[in-house]
C-alpha positions in Angstrom: 55.0 216.8 2.5 54.7 219.7 4.9 53.6 217.4 7.9 57.1 215.5 7.2 58.9 218.9 6.9 57.3 219.8 10.5 58.0 216.3 12.0 61.9 216.5 10.7 62.2 220.2 12.1 60.6 219.3 15.4 62.8 216.3 15.8 65.9 218.2 15.0 65.0 221.0 17.6 64.4 218.6 20.3 67.5 216.8 19.6 69.4 220.2 20.0 67.8 220.7 23.2 68.6 217.5 24.5 72.3 217.9 23.6 72.3 221.1 25.5 70.6 219.5 28.6 73.2 216.9 28.4 76.1 219.5 28.0 74.5 221.4 31.1 74.6 218.2 33.2 78.3 217.5 32.2 79.3 221.0 33.2 77.3 220.7 36.7 78.7 217.4 37.3 82.4 218.7 36.5 81.9 221.8 38.6 80.8 219.5 41.7 83.4 217.3 41.1 86.1 220.0 41.1 84.7 221.8 44.1 84.9 218.3 45.8 88.6 217.8 44.6 89.8 221.2 45.8 88.2 220.7 49.4 89.8 217.4 49.5 93.1 218.9 48.3 92.9 221.5 50.9 92.3 219.2 53.5 95.2 216.9 52.6 97.5 220.0 52.6 96.4 221.2 56.0 96.9 217.5 57.5 100.5 217.3 55.7 101.3 220.7 57.5 100.1 219.7 60.8 101.7 216.2 60.5 105.2 218.0 60.0 104.7 219.8 63.1 106.4 218.8 66.4 104.1 217.8 69.5 105.3 220.9 71.2 104.2 223.1 68.3 101.0 221.5 68.1 100.4 221.9 71.8 101.2 225.5 71.4 98.2 225.7 68.8 96.0 223.9 71.3 95.8 220.4 69.6 97.2 217.0 70.3 98.8 214.8 67.4 95.6 212.4 67.8 93.4 215.5 67.3 94.8 216.4 63.8 91.9 215.0 61.8 89.3 216.6 63.9 91.2 219.9 63.7 91.1 219.8 59.9 87.6 218.3 59.3 85.9 220.3 62.1 83.4 218.7 64.7 81.4 216.9 62.4 84.4 214.3 61.9 83.7 213.1 65.6 81.4 210.6 64.8 82.2 209.6 61.3 86.0 209.5 61.5 86.5 208.3 65.1 87.4 205.0 64.0 90.2 206.1 61.5 93.8 205.5 63.0 96.2 208.2 62.6 98.5 206.0 60.8 96.1 206.0 58.0 96.2 209.9 57.9 99.9 209.7 57.8 100.1 207.1 55.0 97.9 209.7 53.1 100.2 212.3 53.7 103.0 210.5 51.8 101.0 210.7 48.6 100.6 214.4 48.7 103.0 216.6 46.8 
């Protein structure tokens, strides 16, 4: 009987630790998702702001309309996003509010 109680209590303890581990994993995943979402949202707002400016205003701050995506995303966007047309970025602007 003592052995059975020990097995049952060990099983319950391990189950509790597994649940805590899953809970921590869910929280970490949510935090990562939230960080990515907020970065994406900031990027979209910056794009919308720059796209709403006139060509003259953009030249005043040193960028052309075709460079808006690079200006928002930084130099790392040069190799990855060169093929993305500005019309795609403009269509994404319409979804932001």
